ZADO-1210 file (C-alpha; in nm, 4 decimals, padded with zeros to 6 digits):
<atoms>
<atom x="-03.6525" y="05.7403" z="-00.6656" code="MET" pos="1"/>
<atom x="-03.9100" y="05.7010" z="-00.3951" code="ALA" pos="2"/>
<atom x="-03.9099" y="05.3281" z="-00.4544" code="ALA" pos="3"/>
<atom x="-03.5358" y="05.3185" z="-00.4067" code="LEU" pos="4"/>
<atom x="-03.5601" y="05.5010" z="-00.0746" code="CYS" pos="5"/>
<atom x="-03.8235" y="05.2592" z="00.0509" code="TYR" pos="6"/>
<atom x="-03.6096" y="04.9639" z="-00.0606" code="SER" pos="7"/>
<atom x="-03.3066" y="05.0625" z="00.1544" code="LEU" pos="8"/>
<atom x="-03.2977" y="04.9063" z="00.5010" code="PRO" pos="9"/>
<atom x="-03.3340" y="05.1364" z="00.7930" code="SER" pos="10"/>
<atom x="-03.0047" y="05.2141" z="00.9630" code="LEU" pos="11"/>
<atom x="-03.0060" y="05.1706" z="01.3343" code="THR" pos="12"/>
<atom x="-02.7176" y="05.2799" z="01.5501" code="LEU" pos="13"/>
<atom x="-02.6184" y="05.0127" z="01.7911" code="LYS" pos="14"/>
<atom x="-02.4165" y="05.0926" z="02.0990" code="PRO" pos="15"/>
<atom x="-02.0614" y="04.9746" z="02.0961" code="SER" pos="16"/>
<atom x="-01.9360" y="04.7586" z="02.3840" code="PRO" pos="17"/>
<atom x="-01.6507" y="04.9996" z="02.4401" code="LEU" pos="18"/>
<atom x="-01.8671" y="05.3055" z="02.4367" code="ASN" pos="19"/>
<atom x="-02.2220" y="05.2206" z="02.5405" code="PRO" pos="20"/>
<atom x="-02.3482" y="05.5670" z="02.4602" code="LYS" pos="21"/>
<atom x="-02.1523" y="05.6797" z="02.1605" code="PRO" pos="22"/>
<atom x="-02.3975" y="05.9318" z="02.0353" code="TYR" pos="23"/>
<atom x="-02.5971" y="06.1379" z="02.2766" code="PRO" pos="24"/>
<atom x="-02.8542" y="06.3878" z="02.1648" code="ASN" pos="25"/>
<atom x="-02.5833" y="06.6034" z="02.0078" code="ILE" pos="26"/>
<atom x="-02.3477" y="06.3879" z="01.8031" code="PRO" pos="27"/>
<atom x="-02.0438" y="06.6178" z="01.7843" code="PHE" pos="28"/>
<atom x="-02.0345" y="06.6499" z="02.1656" code="LEU" pos="29"/>
<atom x="-02.0195" y="06.2762" z="02.2214" code="SER" pos="30"/>
<atom x="-01.6538" y="06.2907" z="02.3211" code="HIS" pos="31"/>
<atom x="-01.5679" y="06.5705" z="02.5636" code="PRO" pos="32"/>
<atom x="-01.2791" y="06.7864" z="02.4640" code="LYS" pos="33"/>
<atom x="-00.9776" y="06.7810" z="02.6901" code="PRO" pos="34"/>
<atom x="-00.9731" y="07.0776" z="02.9198" code="SER" pos="35"/>
<atom x="-00.6804" y="07.3101" z="02.8771" code="LEU" pos="36"/>
<atom x="-00.5034" y="07.3965" z="03.1987" code="ARG" pos="37"/>
<atom x="-00.3263" y="07.7263" z="03.1925" code="LEU" pos="38"/>
<atom x="00.0029" y="07.7370" z="03.3796" code="PRO" pos="39"/>
<atom x="-00.0333" y="07.8961" z="03.7171" code="LYS" pos="40"/>
<atom x="00.1464" y="08.2146" z="03.7755" code="LYS" pos="41"/>
<atom x="00.4246" y="08.1785" z="04.0267" code="PRO" pos="42"/>
<atom x="00.3146" y="08.3131" z="04.3574" code="THR" pos="43"/>
<atom x="00.5506" y="08.5615" z="04.5048" code="THR" pos="44"/>
<atom x="00.5896" y="08.5516" z="04.8769" code="THR" pos="45"/>
<atom x="00.6811" y="08.8806" z="05.0311" code="ILE" pos="46"/>
<atom x="00.9000" y="08.8319" z="05.3333" code="THR" pos="47"/>
<atom x="00.9351" y="09.1246" z="05.5645" code="ARG" pos="48"/>
<atom x="01.2746" y="09.1678" z="05.7114" code="MET" pos="49"/>
<atom x="01.2656" y="09.1849" z="06.0835" code="SER" pos="50"/>
<atom x="01.4102" y="09.5067" z="06.2078" code="LEU" pos="51"/>
<atom x="01.6429" y="09.4605" z="06.4996" code="ASN" pos="52"/>
<atom x="01.7084" y="09.8041" z="06.6399" code="PRO" pos="53"/>
<atom x="02.0223" y="09.8575" z="06.8407" code="THR" pos="54"/>
<atom x="01.9447" y="09.8471" z="07.2125" code="PRO" pos="55"/>
<atom x="01.9674" y="10.1717" z="07.4035" code="ALA" pos="56"/>
<atom x="02.2332" y="10.0323" z="07.6352" code="THR" pos="57"/>
<atom x="02.4593" y="09.9496" z="07.3393" code="ASP" pos="58"/>
<atom x="02.4189" y="10.3006" z="07.2062" code="ARG" pos="59"/>
<atom x="02.4961" y="10.4561" z="07.5422" code="LEU" pos="60"/>
<atom x="02.8115" y="10.2484" z="07.5914" code="ILE" pos="61"/>
<atom x="02.9287" y="10.3374" z="07.2404" code="SER" pos="62"/>
<atom x="02.8780" y="10.7080" z="07.3026" code="VAL" pos="63"/>
<atom x="03.0716" y="10.6836" z="07.6286" code="ALA" pos="64"/>
<atom x="03.3509" y="10.4944" z="07.4507" code="ALA" pos="65"/>
<atom x="03.4026" y="10.7688" z="07.1928" code="TYR" pos="66"/>
<atom x="03.4298" y="11.0218" z="07.4723" code="SER" pos="67"/>
<atom x="03.7614" y="10.8719" z="07.5834" code="LEU" pos="68"/>
<atom x="03.9764" y="10.9731" z="07.2822" code="PRO" pos="69"/>
<atom x="03.7930" y="11.3028" z="07.2535" code="PHE" pos="70"/>
<atom x="03.8712" y="11.4077" z="07.6110" code="PHE" pos="71"/>
<atom x="04.2333" y="11.3053" z="07.5678" code="ASN" pos="72"/>
<atom x="04.2628" y="11.5067" z="07.2450" code="SER" pos="73"/>
<atom x="04.1559" y="11.8376" z="07.3982" code="LEU" pos="74"/>
<atom x="04.5182" y="11.9125" z="07.4853" code="GLN" pos="75"/>
<atom x="04.5964" y="11.9362" z="07.1144" code="TYR" pos="76"/>
<atom x="04.3455" y="12.2177" z="07.0708" code="GLY" pos="77"/>
<atom x="04.5042" y="12.4672" z="07.3087" code="ARG" pos="78"/>
<atom x="04.6731" y="12.6598" z="07.0268" code="TYR" pos="79"/>
<atom x="04.3447" y="12.6793" z="06.8391" code="LEU" pos="80"/>
<atom x="04.1634" y="12.8049" z="07.1487" code="PHE" pos="81"/>
<atom x="04.4316" y="13.0698" z="07.2061" code="ILE" pos="82"/>
<atom x="04.3933" y="13.1961" z="06.8509" code="GLN" pos="83"/>
<atom x="04.0122" y="13.1713" z="06.8459" code="TYR" pos="84"/>
<atom x="03.8730" y="13.2034" z="07.2001" code="PRO" pos="85"/>
<atom x="03.5155" y="13.2066" z="07.0677" code="GLN" pos="86"/>
<atom x="03.5414" y="12.8348" z="06.9915" code="LEU" pos="87"/>
<atom x="03.5342" y="12.7623" z="07.3625" code="GLY" pos="88"/>
<atom x="03.1610" y="12.8343" z="07.3635" code="ILE" pos="89"/>
<atom x="03.0989" y="12.5213" z="07.1563" code="LEU" pos="90"/>
<atom x="03.2559" y="12.3060" z="07.4275" code="PHE" pos="91"/>
<atom x="03.0722" y="12.4570" z="07.7242" code="ASP" pos="92"/>
<atom x="02.8042" y="12.1804" z="07.7322" code="PRO" pos="93"/>
<atom x="03.0678" y="11.9112" z="07.7901" code="ILE" pos="94"/>
<atom x="03.2543" y="12.0945" z="08.0664" code="LEU" pos="95"/>
<atom x="03.0678" y="11.9110" z="08.3493" code="PRO" pos="96"/>
<atom x="03.1580" y="11.5733" z="08.1976" code="PHE" pos="97"/>
<atom x="03.5153" y="11.6875" z="08.1414" code="LEU" pos="98"/>
<atom x="03.5430" y="11.8030" z="08.5019" code="SER" pos="99"/>
<atom x="03.4142" y="11.4674" z="08.6229" code="LEU" pos="100"/>
<atom x="03.6618" y="11.2890" z="08.3987" code="TYR" pos="101"/>
<atom x="03.9558" y="11.4958" z="08.5235" code="LYS" pos="102"/>
<atom x="03.8538" y="11.4503" z="08.8864" code="SER" pos="103"/>
<atom x="03.9344" y="11.0769" z="08.8740" code="VAL" pos="104"/>
<atom x="04.3048" y="11.0039" z="08.9380" code="PRO" pos="105"/>
<atom x="04.4710" y="10.8508" z="08.6330" code="TYR" pos="106"/>
<atom x="04.1377" y="10.8704" z="08.4552" code="ALA" pos="107"/>
<atom x="04.2935" y="10.8164" z="08.1135" code="SER" pos="108"/>
<atom x="04.4607" y="10.4864" z="08.2087" code="PHE" pos="109"/>
<atom x="04.1631" y="10.3643" z="08.4102" code="VAL" pos="110"/>
<atom x="03.9204" y="10.4371" z="08.1269" code="ALA" pos="111"/>
<atom x="04.1518" y="10.2823" z="07.8680" code="PHE" pos="112"/>
<atom x="04.1968" y="09.9475" z="08.0446" code="PHE" pos="113"/>
<atom x="03.8356" y="09.9394" z="08.1600" code="ALA" pos="114"/>
<atom x="03.7197" y="09.9860" z="07.8035" code="LEU" pos="115"/>
<atom x="03.9648" y="09.7394" z="07.6520" code="TYR" pos="116"/>
<atom x="03.9495" y="09.4622" z="07.9113" code="LEU" pos="117"/>
<atom x="03.5948" y="09.5147" z="08.0321" code="GLY" pos="118"/>
<atom x="03.4198" y="09.5699" z="07.6994" code="VAL" pos="119"/>
<atom x="03.6339" y="09.4812" z="07.3984" code="VAL" pos="120"/>
<atom x="03.7544" y="09.1490" z="07.5411" code="ARG" pos="121"/>
<atom x="03.4236" y="09.0664" z="07.7022" code="ASN" pos="122"/>
<atom x="03.2190" y="08.8338" z="07.4769" code="PRO" pos="123"/>
<atom x="02.9029" y="08.9056" z="07.6742" code="SER" pos="124"/>
<atom x="02.8745" y="09.2394" z="07.4968" code="PHE" pos="125"/>
<atom x="02.7410" y="09.2603" z="07.1432" code="SER" pos="126"/>
<atom x="02.9673" y="09.2945" z="06.8413" code="HIS" pos="127"/>
<atom x="02.8328" y="09.6456" z="06.7908" code="TYR" pos="128"/>
<atom x="02.9557" y="09.7631" z="07.1329" code="VAL" pos="129"/>
<atom x="03.2874" y="09.5819" z="07.1082" code="ARG" pos="130"/>
<atom x="03.3644" y="09.7213" z="06.7630" code="PHE" pos="131"/>
<atom x="03.2850" y="10.0794" z="06.8636" code="ASN" pos="132"/>
<atom x="03.4876" y="10.0425" z="07.1819" code="SER" pos="133"/>
<atom x="03.7815" y="09.9015" z="06.9875" code="MET" pos="134"/>
<atom x="03.7679" y="10.1946" z="06.7476" code="GLN" pos="135"/>
<atom x="03.7766" y="10.4337" z="07.0417" code="ALA" pos="136"/>
<atom x="04.0704" y="10.2490" z="07.1990" code="VAL" pos="137"/>
<atom x="04.2633" y="10.2438" z="06.8707" code="THR" pos="138"/>
<atom x="04.2046" y="10.6131" z="06.8164" code="LEU" pos="139"/>
<atom x="04.3152" y="10.6865" z="07.1715" code="ASP" pos="140"/>
<atom x="04.6417" y="10.4985" z="07.1099" code="VAL" pos="141"/>
<atom x="04.7051" y="10.6915" z="06.7890" code="LEU" pos="142"/>
<atom x="04.6583" y="11.0206" z="06.9729" code="LEU" pos="143"/>
<atom x="04.9683" y="10.9441" z="07.1792" code="VAL" pos="144"/>
<atom x="05.1940" y="10.9489" z="06.8709" code="VAL" pos="145"/>
<atom x="05.1972" y="11.3299" z="06.8143" code="PRO" pos="146"/>
<atom x="05.2772" y="11.3889" z="07.1806" code="LEU" pos="147"/>
<atom x="05.5685" y="11.1454" z="07.1660" code="LEU" pos="148"/>
<atom x="05.7026" y="11.3084" z="06.8501" code="LEU" pos="149"/>
<atom x="05.6851" y="11.6500" z="07.0148" code="THR" pos="150"/>
<atom x="05.8859" y="11.5318" z="07.3134" code="ARG" pos="151"/>
<atom x="06.1427" y="11.3556" z="07.0982" code="ILE" pos="152"/>
<atom x="06.1960" y="11.6293" z="06.8399" code="LEU" pos="153"/>
<atom x="06.1575" y="11.9206" z="07.0834" code="ASN" pos="154"/>
<atom x="06.0683" y="12.1883" z="06.8246" code="PRO" pos="155"/>
<atom x="06.1016" y="12.4751" z="07.0743" code="GLY" pos="156"/>
<atom x="05.8822" y="12.7826" z="07.1091" code="ARG" pos="157"/>
<atom x="05.9763" y="12.9735" z="06.7940" code="VAL" pos="158"/>
<atom x="06.0753" y="12.9044" z="06.4362" code="GLY" pos="159"/>
<atom x="05.9492" y="12.6744" z="06.1668" code="LEU" pos="160"/>
<atom x="05.9509" y="12.3676" z="06.3882" code="GLY" pos="161"/>
<atom x="05.7140" y="12.5332" z="06.6327" code="PHE" pos="162"/>
<atom x="05.4759" y="12.6325" z="06.3532" code="LYS" pos="163"/>
<atom x="05.4743" y="12.2771" z="06.2174" code="VAL" pos="164"/>
<atom x="05.3964" y="12.1498" z="06.5665" code="MET" pos="165"/>
<atom x="05.1079" y="12.3956" z="06.6031" code="VAL" pos="166"/>
<atom x="04.9630" y="12.2964" z="06.2668" code="TRP" pos="167"/>
<atom x="05.0027" y="11.9288" z="06.3466" code="GLY" pos="168"/>
<atom x="04.8383" y="11.9551" z="06.6887" code="HIS" pos="169"/>
<atom x="04.5532" y="12.1590" z="06.5453" code="THR" pos="170"/>
<atom x="04.4976" y="11.9045" z="06.2684" code="GLY" pos="171"/>
<atom x="04.4944" y="11.6194" z="06.5189" code="VAL" pos="172"/>
<atom x="04.2414" y="11.8029" z="06.7324" code="PHE" pos="173"/>
<atom x="04.0114" y="11.8779" z="06.4393" code="VAL" pos="174"/>
<atom x="04.0334" y="11.5156" z="06.3237" code="PHE" pos="175"/>
<atom x="03.9505" y="11.3924" z="06.6724" code="SER" pos="176"/>
<atom x="03.6501" y="11.6264" z="06.6958" code="CYS" pos="177"/>
<atom x="03.5153" y="11.5041" z="06.3642" code="LEU" pos="178"/>
<atom x="03.5574" y="11.1420" z="06.4691" code="CYS" pos="179"/>
<atom x="03.3843" y="11.2151" z="06.7978" code="PHE" pos="180"/>
<atom x="03.0845" y="11.3821" z="06.6327" code="VAL" pos="181"/>
<atom x="03.0596" y="11.1111" z="06.3685" code="TYR" pos="182"/>
<atom x="03.0854" y="10.8314" z="06.6235" code="GLY" pos="183"/>
<atom x="02.8367" y="10.9835" z="06.8678" code="VAL" pos="184"/>
<atom x="02.5749" y="11.0674" z="06.6055" code="VAL" pos="185"/>
<atom x="02.6030" y="10.7224" z="06.4467" code="SER" pos="186"/>
<atom x="02.5775" y="10.5523" z="06.7864" code="SER" pos="187"/>
<atom x="02.2685" y="10.7521" z="06.8794" code="ILE" pos="188"/>
<atom x="02.1051" y="10.6490" z="06.5512" code="LEU" pos="189"/>
<atom x="02.2052" y="10.2867" z="06.6048" code="GLY" pos="190"/>
<atom x="02.4382" y="10.2772" z="06.3052" code="ARG" pos="191"/>
<atom x="02.7951" y="10.1522" z="06.2884" code="THR" pos="192"/>
<atom x="03.0516" y="10.4268" z="06.2262" code="PRO" pos="193"/>
<atom x="03.3682" y="10.3449" z="06.0360" code="TYR" pos="194"/>
<atom x="03.6421" y="10.5857" z="06.1351" code="LEU" pos="195"/>
<atom x="03.9164" y="10.6498" z="05.8774" code="PRO" pos="196"/>
<atom x="04.2576" y="10.4966" z="05.9575" code="PHE" pos="197"/>
<atom x="04.0953" y="10.3188" z="06.2537" code="VAL" pos="198"/>
<atom x="03.8130" y="10.0917" z="06.1371" code="ALA" pos="199"/>
<atom x="04.0338" y="09.8331" z="05.9630" code="ASP" pos="200"/>
<atom x="04.2688" y="09.7984" z="06.2590" code="ALA" pos="201"/>
<atom x="03.9769" y="09.7755" z="06.5000" code="ALA" pos="202"/>
<atom x="03.7952" y="09.5160" z="06.2898" code="GLY" pos="203"/>
<atom x="04.0963" y="09.2830" z="06.2936" code="ARG" pos="204"/>
<atom x="04.0986" y="09.2836" z="06.6720" code="GLN" pos="205"/>
<atom x="03.7357" y="09.1736" z="06.7154" code="ILE" pos="206"/>
</atoms>
């Protein structure tokens, strides 16, 4: 057996022309393994929305606009004030503004056309101001309807017709007060109020 081992020629590893160093010190690491690349996780980019608060001037104009239909609707609350005089205390803070409004001749017409022509139809104002002003103008126009019906139907001072008129005027006044509070509070907070029966008609005019 030993003689057979000595008779075998010695094996020498010759380098190949394609791979000059086929076998380094460690044979099984002669060919590097391909590196596995894990898929990168998609990077999420967080974009902060820029907050654009409503300017103070836009809020102030909107508050003043909603004062127009409210002042003109006070006449519908006279029956409510006669029945509940204590409610007049709630309106004491606005008496100076109401006195100033009544001191201007034809204040209702002047304020109406100034608001419609000077603000609603003026593209220099923002959409926020124009929409709120248009809502106030539309509501002010609707407040004329009960007064016209009263003059046409002439329900008198007694009877069922008079009671229906009192209920109708009181309902109009309460609705106007709610719209005024809602519009003023929303304007102060910089939000857009959407008045019932008014917002759709106002939006089509802007």
